[in-house]
Structure formats: C-alpha cells, structure tokens
RONU-486914 format. One line per 10 residues: number of its first residue (from 1); their letters; for each residue x, y, z of N, C-alpha, C, O. Coordinates in pm, whole numbers, plus 50000, padded with zeros to 5 digits. Layout:
! residues N
NUM) a) X,Y,Z,X,Y,Z,X,Y,Z,X,Y,Z  ...
! end
This chain:
! residues 230
1) mrvlvtggag) 00796,25695,67492,00855,25851,67465,00824,25884,67305,00787,25800,67223  00842,25993,67284,00798,26073,67146,00934,26080,67077,01004,26176,67110  00982,25999,66991,01091,26033,66906,01073,26098,66773,00978,26076,66697  01174,26181,66749,01182,26216,66621,01302,26153,66526,01413,26171,66578  01306,26085,66403,01417,26068,66355,01420,26134,66184,01328,26113,66105  01527,26203,66155,01504,26258,66039,01595,26184,65976,01692,26134,66032  01561,26170,65826,01641,26067,65763,01591,25956,65747,01639,25876,65666  01480,25928,65824,01425,25779,65901,01404,25661,65787,01417,25540,65803  01370,25726,65679,01347,25589,65587,01482,25580,65490,01463,25531,65379  01576,25610,65515,01698,25573,65456,01780,25468,65527,01754,25423,65639
11) figshlvaal) 01898,25427,65440,01953,25283,65515,01993,25304,65645,01954,25207,65708  02047,25374,65712,02074,25379,65863,01977,25435,65903,01950,25365,66001  01894,25520,65899,01767,25556,65979,01671,25457,65969,01599,25456,66069  01640,25365,65878,01518,25301,65887,01560,25158,65983,01475,25083,66030  01688,25140,65997,01735,25029,66099,01713,25102,66244,01692,25029,66341  01717,25264,66265,01709,25296,66380,01583,25284,66419,01549,25217,66516  01483,25365,66328,01358,25339,66343,01253,25212,66412,01160,25209,66492  01328,25116,66330,01297,24992,66375,01319,24945,66542,01236,24907,66625  01446,24964,66550,01469,24938,66675,01402,25031,66783,01389,24980,66894  01356,25169,66767,01278,25209,66832,01150,25194,66875,01113,25205,66992
21) aargdavrvl) 01069,25164,66764,00952,25112,66747,00911,24980,66818,00801,24956,66867  01044,24880,66813,01060,24764,66870,01072,24787,67008,01018,24694,67068  01120,24873,67087,01110,24888,67221,00971,25000,67275,00962,25055,67384  00889,25006,67176,00791,25084,67250,00785,25238,67199,00669,25277,67188  00865,25316,67172,00877,25443,67132,00766,25464,67018,00737,25388,66925  00715,25580,67048,00617,25662,66935,00736,25732,66872,00821,25804,66923  00713,25679,66712,00851,25721,66609,00773,25812,66538,00655,25795,66505  00852,25923,66514,00798,25994,66379,00904,26021,66288,01021,26044,66320  00860,26017,66180,01011,26025,66050,00982,26101,65989,00879,26106,65921  01089,26200,66004,01100,26334,65855,01186,26311,65763,01305,26321,65790
31) dnlssgrean) 01136,26268,65611,01246,26226,65496,01192,26284,65400,01070,26299,65410  01237,26316,65319,01194,26377,65187,01208,26320,65060,01192,26373,64950  01256,26159,65099,01271,26041,65049,01343,26062,64904,01326,25995,64802  01426,26174,64923,01523,26188,64795,01630,26035,64792,01669,26002,64680  01669,25956,64897,01729,25867,64873,01652,25751,64985,01684,25632,64975  01580,25782,65059,01505,25700,65151,01407,25649,65076,01359,25700,64975  01371,25522,65137,01201,25451,65070,01133,25439,65164,01172,25407,65277  01015,25467,65128,00913,25397,65218,00903,25258,65258,00873,25216,65370  00935,25186,65147,00937,25035,65186,01019,25016,65295,00970,24935,65374  01155,25071,65337,01186,25073,65451,01153,25065,65566,01224,25014,65653
41) laglpvelir) 01028,25119,65585,00941,25120,65711,00807,25056,65685,00711,25107,65743  00779,24915,65579,00674,24884,65596,00665,24796,65676,00755,24712,65688  00544,24795,65757,00469,24740,65856,00536,24789,65997,00502,24742,66106  00631,24887,65982,00659,24953,66132,00539,25066,66171,00505,25150,66088  00481,25058,66302,00380,25154,66371,00456,25291,66365,00527,25305,66465  00463,25408,66266,00560,25493,66275,00478,25588,66204,00371,25562,66148  00536,25701,66212,00443,25843,66122,00543,25919,66066,00613,26001,66125  00548,25879,65912,00610,25960,65835,00570,26046,65734,00507,26019,65631  00615,26157,65776,00618,26312,65717,00707,26331,65639,00826,26311,65665  00648,26386,65489,00750,26375,65355,00789,26534,65414,00701,26619,65431
51) gdvrdletvq) 00896,26552,65434,00947,26691,65436,01104,26716,65414,01187,26628,65390  01128,26848,65426,01287,26846,65438,01348,26940,65529,01286,27039,65567  01479,26911,65569,01526,26943,65686,01571,27096,65648,01600,27174,65740  01577,27136,65518,01601,27250,65487,01503,27363,65490,01527,27480,65460  01376,27306,65534,01277,27403,65583,01228,27415,65703,01147,27337,65754  01280,27528,65762,01262,27546,65912,01143,27525,65983,01134,27456,66085  01047,27589,65925,00922,27566,65950,00854,27430,65990,00783,27411,66088  00904,27307,65860,00842,27214,65840,00910,27131,65980,00846,27055,66053  01056,27168,65996,01121,27084,66098,01073,27154,66248,01111,27102,66353  01010,27244,66248,00963,27303,66370,00840,27247,66423,00808,27238,66542
61) rvmagcelvf) 00755,27201,66286,00625,27128,66336,00630,27002,66373,00559,26944,66455  00729,26953,66299,00748,26841,66329,00818,26774,66476,00813,26663,66531  00880,26893,66504,00933,26865,66625,00860,26861,66739,00899,26779,66822  00756,26931,66769,00655,26943,66836,00631,26819,66913,00608,26712,66857  00639,26836,67072,00599,26691,67152,00730,26615,67157,00724,26535,67250  00856,26607,67086,00933,26537,67103,01027,26576,67206,01070,26689,67230  01059,26426,67282,01154,26450,67370,01310,26430,67356,01408,26465,67422  01282,26340,67213,01440,26301,67181,01466,26288,67015,01395,26233,66931  01576,26348,67001,01543,26363,66823,01709,26271,66754,01824,26303,66785  01684,26203,66698,01814,26140,66630,01801,26194,66472,01706,26188,66394
71) hqaalvsvpr) 01939,26250,66455,01930,26343,66324,01991,26272,66219,02106,26312,66202  01958,26181,66141,02014,26113,66035,01979,26173,65882,02000,26096,65788  01931,26295,65857,01915,26314,65733,02072,26382,65676,02156,26415,65759  02095,26396,65544,02238,26413,65514,02232,26389,65357,02160,26304,65305  02297,26457,65304,02329,26468,65150,02499,26391,65192,02593,26446,65249  02491,26248,65138,02585,26153,65198,02714,26130,65110,02821,26089,65156  02688,26163,64971,02797,26165,64914,02895,26261,64898,02855,26376,64882  03036,26237,64900,03140,26297,64914,03161,26378,64779,03182,26499,64767  03150,26266,64668,03182,26336,64532,03063,26455,64508,03097,26570,64479  02954,26427,64520,02819,26493,64488,02853,26675,64569,02826,26786,64524
81) sigepvlnhe) 02924,26632,64710,02937,26751,64774,03090,26830,64691,03121,26946,64720  03141,26778,64626,03250,26831,64563,03164,26893,64416,03175,27008,64372  03094,26804,64370,03037,26887,64222,02923,26981,64272,02876,27067,64199  02884,26962,64393,02761,27062,64418,02781,27110,64563,02719,27058,64656  02848,27186,64576,02870,27223,64714,02771,27338,64783,02746,27354,64902  02734,27396,64692,02598,27461,64767,02502,27389,64813,02469,27413,64929  02437,27290,64747,02313,27176,64798,02404,27121,64913,02351,27115,65024  02526,27081,64903,02582,27053,65041,02588,27103,65158,02582,27039,65263  02601,27223,65146,02578,27325,65230,02448,27344,65280,02429,27324,65399  02352,27381,65204,02214,27391,65232,02154,27270,65316,02075,27292,65408
91) vnvngtfnvf) 02198,27132,65277,02142,27023,65337,02221,27008,65485,02157,27002,65589  02342,27003,65482,02413,26937,65578,02452,27036,65697,02464,27003,65815  02474,27175,65639,02480,27266,65723,02355,27348,65778,02320,27354,65896  02293,27411,65668,02187,27466,65725,02070,27373,65747,01979,27425,65812  02046,27238,65704,01943,27127,65729,01996,27105,65904,01913,27119,65994  02137,27070,65934,02144,27065,66056,02132,27161,66158,02084,27119,66263  02165,27287,66152,02129,27405,66200,01980,27416,66244,01943,27459,66353  01888,27364,66128,01743,27396,66165,01701,27272,66235,01593,27297,66289  01733,27165,66257,01709,27031,66333,01768,27102,66472,01672,27111,66549  01890,27159,66537,01953,27192,66595,01830,27328,66693,01790,27313,66809
101) eaarqagvrr) 01807,27416,66626,01763,27491,66636,01590,27455,66703,01548,27483,66815  01530,27395,66608,01374,27326,66623,01409,27284,66781,01362,27338,66881  01508,27168,66776,01505,27108,66886,01511,27211,67044,01452,27200,67152  01592,27290,67002,01622,27407,67116,01482,27472,67136,01441,27462,67252  01407,27532,67055,01289,27588,67064,01168,27491,67143,01097,27516,67240  01178,27383,67065,01111,27282,67160,01106,27192,67274,01024,27108,67311  01244,27243,67331,01280,27193,67479,01288,27061,67464,01257,26988,67558  01332,27009,67341,01421,26880,67318,01516,26837,67449,01606,26914,67482  01498,26731,67512,01591,26673,67592,01742,26672,67543,01842,26733,67582  01714,26562,67423,01856,26558,67375,01856,26529,67207,01770,26455,67158
111) vvyassaavy) 01954,26588,67129,01990,26521,67016,02078,26441,67024,02165,26455,67109  02078,26320,66921,02189,26232,66866,02188,26265,66720,02105,26228,66637  02291,26339,66704,02301,26323,66530,02436,26296,66468,02546,26307,66522  02411,26262,66359,02523,26155,66255,02639,26290,66217,02602,26394,66163  02755,26268,66251,02859,26329,66202,02957,26235,66133,02895,26133,66101  03070,26229,66102,03139,26159,66020,03303,26138,66010,03376,26236,65997  03341,26037,66014,03497,26006,66034,03570,26094,65928,03692,26114,65928  03465,26154,65822,03565,26243,65704,03601,26369,65784,03651,26458,65715  03586,26396,65910,03621,26505,65945,03767,26526,65989,03822,26632,66020  03822,26388,65983,03961,26363,66024,04034,26365,65907,04154,26353,65931
121) gdqpalpage) 04008,26375,65791,04086,26395,65652,04212,26252,65651,04186,26136,65681  04335,26301,65613,04430,26183,65602,04503,26274,65725,04544,26390,65727  04499,26155,65838,04569,26122,65929,04709,26083,65928,04737,25976,65874  04818,26164,65988,04948,26070,65970,04983,25954,66055,05079,25882,66030  04906,25939,66150,04921,25819,66193,04749,25758,66218,04646,25824,66208  04763,25626,66250,04639,25555,66254,04664,25458,66381,04775,25414,66413  04535,25432,66454,04384,25471,66437,04376,25617,66458,04464,25671,66525  04276,25691,66404,04264,25814,66434,04166,25805,66572,04103,25705,66608  04172,25920,66629,04076,25938,66794,04021,26062,66810,04054,26147,66727  03953,26089,66889,03850,26212,66928,03988,26307,66955,03971,26426,66931
131) advvrpmtpy) 04065,26283,66981,04196,26390,67019,04234,26445,66877,04234,26568,66865  04255,26397,66810,04346,26426,66691,04290,26568,66625,04175,26611,66640  04359,26609,66576,04314,26724,66495,04241,26707,66391,04272,26619,66312  04125,26789,66368,04050,26741,66261,04100,26816,66110,04145,26930,66113  04086,26730,65967,04143,26807,65881,04043,26773,65756,04068,26683,65675  03917,26862,65749,03825,26853,65652,03894,26878,65498,03958,26977,65461  03871,26791,65443,03903,26779,65299,03832,26782,65187,03887,26769,65078  03682,26803,65199,03563,26802,65131,03460,26859,65157,03430,26841,65275  03368,26938,65086,03272,26985,65149,03173,26919,65266,03131,26970,65370  03154,26796,65211,03081,26705,65292,03164,26706,65451,03096,26707,65554
141) aaakwmgegy) 03310,26707,65454,03361,26683,65604,03355,26807,65659,03339,26826,65780  03368,26909,65561,03384,27039,65649,03242,27094,65700,03232,27186,65781  03105,27007,65626,03005,27069,65672,02965,26979,65800,02890,27022,65887  03023,26848,65802,03006,26784,65959,03063,26830,66040,03012,26835,66152  03205,26889,66014,03261,26942,66114,03206,27118,66158,03236,27179,66261  03123,27165,66048,03033,27285,66124,02932,27227,66217,02909,27285,66323  02860,27099,66180,02780,27062,66273,02823,27032,66396,02744,27042,66489  02927,27000,66414,03005,26954,66549,03009,27098,66640,02973,27111,66757  03064,27198,66552,03089,27302,66590,02976,27389,66645,02988,27478,66729  02849,27343,66577,02728,27437,66641,02684,27316,66781,02619,27351,66879
151) aavynqryat) 02728,27203,66764,02648,27125,66884,02738,27166,66985,02696,27170,67101  02863,27200,66959,02941,27268,67092,02902,27342,67164,02902,27325,67286  02841,27484,67080,02798,27586,67127,02656,27584,67181,02630,27641,67287  02563,27519,67112,02459,27470,67169,02470,27401,67303,02395,27441,67392  02547,27311,67328,02603,27262,67458,02619,27328,67553,02572,27288,67660  02697,27461,67546,02744,27568,67625,02666,27636,67633,02689,27696,67739  02547,27689,67573,02448,27789,67588,02304,27773,67625,02236,27864,67672  02264,27656,67602,02152,27588,67597,02118,27478,67644,02205,27391,67648  01950,27437,67708,01924,27316,67794,01952,27174,67725,01997,27068,67768  01902,27221,67584,01892,27070,67508,02075,27022,67509,02183,27080,67511
161) efvglryfnv) 02028,26896,67505,02189,26822,67490,02185,26784,67356,02084,26769,67286  02333,26765,67314,02359,26732,67174,02481,26626,67191,02572,26634,67273  02460,26516,67086,02556,26423,67116,02585,26364,66983,02510,26282,66929  02716,26414,66923,02730,26375,66777,02828,26246,66775,02917,26242,66860  02813,26131,66673,02840,25998,66651,02939,26057,66510,02904,26141,66427  03052,25993,66516,03153,26014,66360,03145,25873,66345,03188,25787,66422  03080,25858,66229,03059,25711,66153,03134,25667,66079,03160,25753,65995  03184,25583,66063,03279,25531,65966,03233,25475,65859,03123,25525,65834  03270,25372,65760,03204,25297,65643,03077,25220,65707,03107,25118,65770  02941,25253,65699,02832,25189,65754,02806,25069,65649,02778,25084,65530
171) ygprqdpssp) 02817,24979,65702,02735,24861,65594,02634,24772,65641,02627,24746,65762  02531,24708,65532,02447,24612,65604,02347,24607,65495,02365,24650,65381  02200,24531,65557,02091,24521,65474,02037,24660,65462,02052,24741,65554  01970,24692,65342,01907,24775,65295,02010,24889,65226,01978,25002,65187  02145,24825,65223,02229,24909,65165,02245,24926,64994,02313,24833,64950  02207,25004,64906,02172,24982,64752,02287,25002,64687,02341,25111,64672  02329,24889,64645,02468,24868,64554,02481,24969,64439,02582,25030,64403  02338,24974,64381,02343,25051,64211,02350,25217,64268,02383,25311,64195  02309,25233,64419,02302,25377,64443,02460,25460,64459,02555,25409,64519  02465,25588,64399,02573,25658,64426,02611,25669,64568,02725,25683,64612
181) ysgvlsifcr) 02522,25661,64621,02587,25666,64774,02629,25577,64862,02669,25592,64977  02606,25414,64752,02631,25318,64864,02819,25298,64862,02917,25336,64797  02778,25202,64993,02951,25170,65011,03005,25058,64938,02935,24976,64878  03158,25054,64944,03224,24983,64859,03174,24816,64903,03156,24727,64820  03162,24801,65029,03080,24632,65053,03022,24568,64975,03058,24464,64920  02858,24667,64954,02755,24649,64919,02783,24619,64753,02706,24546,64690  02890,24679,64697,02899,24711,64560,02988,24572,64531,02960,24505,64431  03097,24529,64621,03172,24413,64611,03089,24305,64637,03105,24216,64553  02993,24275,64736,02870,24160,64731,02812,24176,64616,02818,24078,64541  02746,24292,64568,02646,24221,64406,02757,24193,64321,02724,24128,64222
191) aamagdgvti) 02897,24226,64329,02972,24198,64199,02966,24021,64230,02903,23949,64152  03037,23966,64347,03049,23859,64390,02944,23745,64361,02968,23635,64311  02810,23799,64405,02691,23723,64368,02657,23695,64237,02595,23595,64198  02711,23812,64154,02688,23775,64009,02849,23716,63974,02914,23765,63883  02876,23658,64019,02997,23606,63937,03084,23671,63871,03150,23614,63784  03103,23817,63904,03154,23947,63843,03313,23945,63907,03324,23860,63995  03426,24014,63883,03523,24050,63936,03466,24174,64013,03350,24215,64020  03590,24224,64071,03555,24355,64123,03703,24448,64103,03814,24408,64068  03660,24584,64138,03780,24672,64045,03827,24753,64166,03758,24832,64232  03979,24715,64189,04010,24791,64286,04117,24919,64242,04231,24901,64199
201) ygdglqtrdf) 04056,25041,64264,04184,25140,64214,04319,25164,64270,04342,25115,64380  04403,25225,64215,04530,25243,64312,04589,25136,64316,04550,25041,64247  04714,25125,64414,04829,25026,64437,04726,24909,64526,04775,24797,64539  04609,24930,64576,04545,24840,64664,04559,24795,64816,04508,24705,64883  04665,24915,64847,04694,24931,65006,04608,25025,65070,04643,25083,65173  04527,25039,65028,04419,25141,65095,04318,25064,65168,04248,24970,65130  04329,25143,65318,04241,25059,65436,04129,25149,65462,04109,25269,65440  04055,25044,65519,03874,25150,65540,03866,25033,65671,03907,24920,65697  03779,25147,65733,03718,25099,65857,03563,25080,65845,03481,25166,65811  03542,24953,65878,03365,24914,65862,03294,24927,65993,03357,24933,66098
211) vfvrdvvaan) 03172,24931,65988,03097,24919,66099,02983,24865,66015,02962,24899,65898  02911,24776,66087,02793,24693,66065,02677,24822,66128,02690,24890,66230  02581,24822,66041,02471,24920,66068,02384,24870,66183,02306,24953,66229  02383,24747,66238,02308,24739,66368,02408,24761,66480,02365,24756,66595  02530,24784,66459,02617,24834,66576,02636,24997,66609,02666,25052,66716  02605,25061,66460,02550,25185,66478,02433,25232,66520,02420,25346,66563  02343,25152,66511,02219,25180,66578,02251,25151,66756,02243,25236,66845  02275,25052,66769,02317,25025,66892,02391,25146,66973,02360,25164,67091  02487,25228,66912,02539,25338,66962,02473,25454,66952,02476,25537,67042  02417,25468,66860,02283,25575,66865,02214,25573,67007,02201,25672,67079
221) laaaamawcg) 02167,25434,67039,02078,25403,67145,02133,25441,67277,02091,25518,67364  02240,25364,67269,02327,25424,67373,02388,25530,67409,02437,25538,67522  02398,25648,67301,02417,25770,67299,02334,25851,67355,02371,25949,67420  02185,25812,67331,02074,25877,67403,02034,25819,67532,01931,25865,67580  02084,25744,67586,02029,25683,67702,02148,25729,67808,02120,25730,67928  02269,25764,67768,02411,25776,67854,02372,25894,67930,02285,25974,67895  02482,25903,68098,02468,26001,68178,02517,26104,68074,02583,26077,67974  02479,26215,68109,02546,26339,68036,02640,26412,68085,02614,26474,68188  02747,26421,68035,02887,26477,68072,02933,26611,68001,03047,26656,67993  02831,26658,67958,02859,26801,67875,02956,26782,67763,02988,26876,67692
! end
C-alpha cells in the first residue's frame, strides 16, 4: 500500500513511518524538517520529500497515488501558538485543510490525523471523554478543534474517510529534551541522568496524562484498519 505521512521525520511521525515500513508499505514522507530530522529515518526504505503542508501544490503532488494518509505535521508548541497565532493558523489550520482537500481530490481512502487533548481545555471533572464539551483555551487548541470540524464536514460530504486522534502528552525515544517542543518527561529524564534537580512550578498538584509513542503508533494503525462507522 502507498502511504503518505506528513511530518514523518518528527518525533511521533518517524516511529509511525518505521512501523509502516516494517509491515511492507511503500511510505512517502512530507516534512519541512523545521523540527523533524532526516536522521530519524536513517536506514528506512522510505521516500522523503522536503516540503511544507502550507503549500497546496506540494501537498497535491505528494498525495498522488496514495491510498492512506497519516497527517502528523503541525506546529506543536502551545506557547509559540500564543506568541505567533498567525503562524499557528497557517500551519495547523491551513496546512491541515490542504491535506484534507488534497486527499479528497486524490481519492484517498482514509486520512488519520493528529488532533490533541488540548481541545478539552480545563474540564470541571476528570477523566475527560469524547462526549465532553470542548473548551479550547489557546490558538493551538482552537486550530486542532477547527481541524476536527473540517474532518466532520468532509466525512459527511465526501468519500474520503477522516479519523482524528486526540493525543495527550506523548513521550518516548527521539524526543529531544533541548527542544522547545519537548515534553516534561524527557526534560525530567535528562535532568535525572545528569544528576540535576527538577523544577516543578506552582503547588505541585498538577496532573498530566502520558502516552508512550509506540502506543500512539498502534492507535494510528488501528484507526487506519478499523471498520468505518462514520
């Protein structure tokens, strides 16, 4: 099967690419390498195309011949989305729309895309569930919610199927603790390995849900293979 993975050189995307290649899929990766690394794909039999999801013509070109798409490309920093809301919108809203529209035009069977638990905002009761009212509180969360909205409309109107996964805090190998996009676990692990202390802000009563990157990959593969229920 010919598969496209946007953001496939990144932390999550590269693990997904490795799993797809291991099962024998012909994998094409679209990544602008702004945060992804070619080294993450070293030794994998994949086609890497350096390009940006904000460029519709590029997305249309790499989409040709693909049956399945995993859309992982995003600007994932919440603080940066607050500081640069226009860039956040261009990448996370316009870029996602470009992927959805190019997939529709190309007759792709299904698109599995990365949404985020950020759409829940501050919930009055935990754990949060799919039936809870979303409360986006940042430009990043709003952009992910817009992507879900477009997916819902495209599911109603067109033949291509769209499945969104609301990632929580993903951790695992290839997560760079020096990156501004890095999660707290990789930062804490680096500090522990160096014998340094860790800083916890606030009253220390914060809670986070963590999910291992290979479990996220398994969820993506399951979402791609499941029977369609609309």
